[in-house]
N, C-alpha and C positions, 0 to 999 in steps of 0.2 A: 346230286351226283358229285362224286369225287372221282378224279382222274389221276392215275399214276402213270408216270413215264419212266421207263428204265431203258437200258440198252448198253451197247458197246462203247468203248472210249472213242470219241470223235464222231459219233453217229448223228449228232445234232440234238441231243436231249435238252440242252439249255435254250437253244434257239427256238425249238418247238414249244417248250414250256412258256417262254416269254410270249411268243405269237399267239398261242392258243388262249393264254390268260388274257391277253389283250382283246382278242376277238370275242371271247365269252364275257368279258368284264368281271373275271373272278380273280381273286388273290392266288399267288402261287408261292411255292416254298421249294427250296433246293437243299436236300440233305448233303450233297456233295459240297456245297459252299459252307455249310456248318462244319463239315469235317475239315475242310481247308483252313477255315478260321482257327479251329482247335489246334490243328497241326502248327499253324503259324505262332499261336500263343505259346506253344511249347518249343518253338525255335526248330521245327521240323518241316520237311517237305511232306506232301501227301504220301508219297512212296514210303517214306520213313514211318509215318503215322500208321499206314496200312500194315507195315512190317511189325510194329509194336502191337498192333491189334491181333496178330497171330498168337500172341501169348497173353495179351491183356484184354479180356473181352469188354471192359468198360468203354473202349474206344468205339465199339459199335453199339453196345447196349444203350448208352446214353441217347444217341440219335434215334435209335429204334424206339425207345420209351417215348420219346417226344412225338414222333409221328404216329405211334399207336394211339396216344392220348388225343392228338389233333383229329384223327379219324373218328374218335368217339364223340367229340365235342362240336366239330364243325362240318359244314356241307358246302357244296359249290366251291371247290378249290382244286388246284392242280398241284400235285407234289412230285417232284423229280428225285428219285432215289433208287438204288439198287434193290432194297428190300421193302420198298413201299407197298408193292402188291401183296406181300405176305402179312404186313402189319395192318393193312387196311383192306381186308379181304372183300368188302362190299363194293370196292371201287371198280371202275372201268379201267382195265389194265392195258397198257400200250408198251410195246418193246420195239426199239429201233436197232437194226443191225447195220453193219458197214463193213466193207472189206478192211482188213488190217492196214493195207497201204493208204487207202483214202482217208481212214480214221486218223492215222498218224500225220498225213499231210495237213488235214484240218487243224489238228492240235498244234503242229508246228507253225502254221500260219498265225494262230492266236498268240503263241509264244513270242513271236516276233514284234507284236504291238508293244509300244512303250508303256501303256497302261495296264499291261498284262498282270493279273493277280491270280494266275492259275496255281502257282506254287506246286507244280507237278512232281518234279524229281531233279536231282543234280545232273549236270553234264548233258543236258538235251541239246546237243550242238549239231544235230542233223535229224533228218526224217528217219533214218535207220535207228538212231538212238531212241527216238520216240517209239518206234515199232517194238523195240526190245523192252523199253519201260512199260509199254501197254501190255505186253505178254506177261510181264512180272505182276502187274496190277491185276490182270484177270486171274492168274494163279493164286495170288494172295486172297482175292475176293472169294474165289471157289473154296479155298481152304477155311477161311474164317466163317463164311456163312454155312458151310457143311458142318463145321465143328460146333458152332454156337446154336444154329437153328435147324439143322438137318435139311437144308434146302439148297437147291442149285438155282441161283438167280438168273443164270443164262439159259435155262431150259425153257424154250419158247412156248411149250405147251401150257405154261402158267398164265399166258397172256390172251387178251380178247382180240387184240390186233397186232400184227407183226409187220413192220415196214422196213424194207431194205432201202437205205438212203444213198447207197453208194453212187448211183447215177441220177439222183434227184436233186433239184435245187431246194433250199429252205422253203420257198414259197409252195413248191409242188408237195413237199412232205406236209406242210400245214394244211394245204387244201384237201389232201387225202385223209388226214386224221380228223379234220373239222367235219368233213362229210360223214365220217364214221360216227363221230360223237353226236352230231345232230340227229342222226337216224336212231340213236340209242335213247335220246331224251324223251 
């Protein structure tokens, strides 16, 4: 079984991916981390890299080819990515939603850590700035994925399980998703 995890900014995708991978003893992959590293290599923030992707499809296609091949060659792993459900259609597909304010608060909290490597955007000096940046990110994602793949990654009907994490702790989200996964195995 392959599990894909997608969702809104600040919904807890990375925390869930790490926790579920540890609980199942499976490897995990993060397409967001791959995109962040590529952006850093180019001296860009993730927001700038996403903007570049609106005119340069290769920013998305390289990651998507990678995950598509991974889905054909491997089994028993968890992959976190906006388009993973599309490129690995046989996977169990999970989507995390969160209110924009809570998602921004969570990202803001992580940005305050000294070892922060999120590379989100410039001038994220308040929660309100993160909300605005997240809105731009969602718009860019919708534009790129509609343009290149004719899909809406935020359409919850594509997913097998949708969890609203707004009022849940990471442990509660993990317990809910783990129970769902175990019942599918």
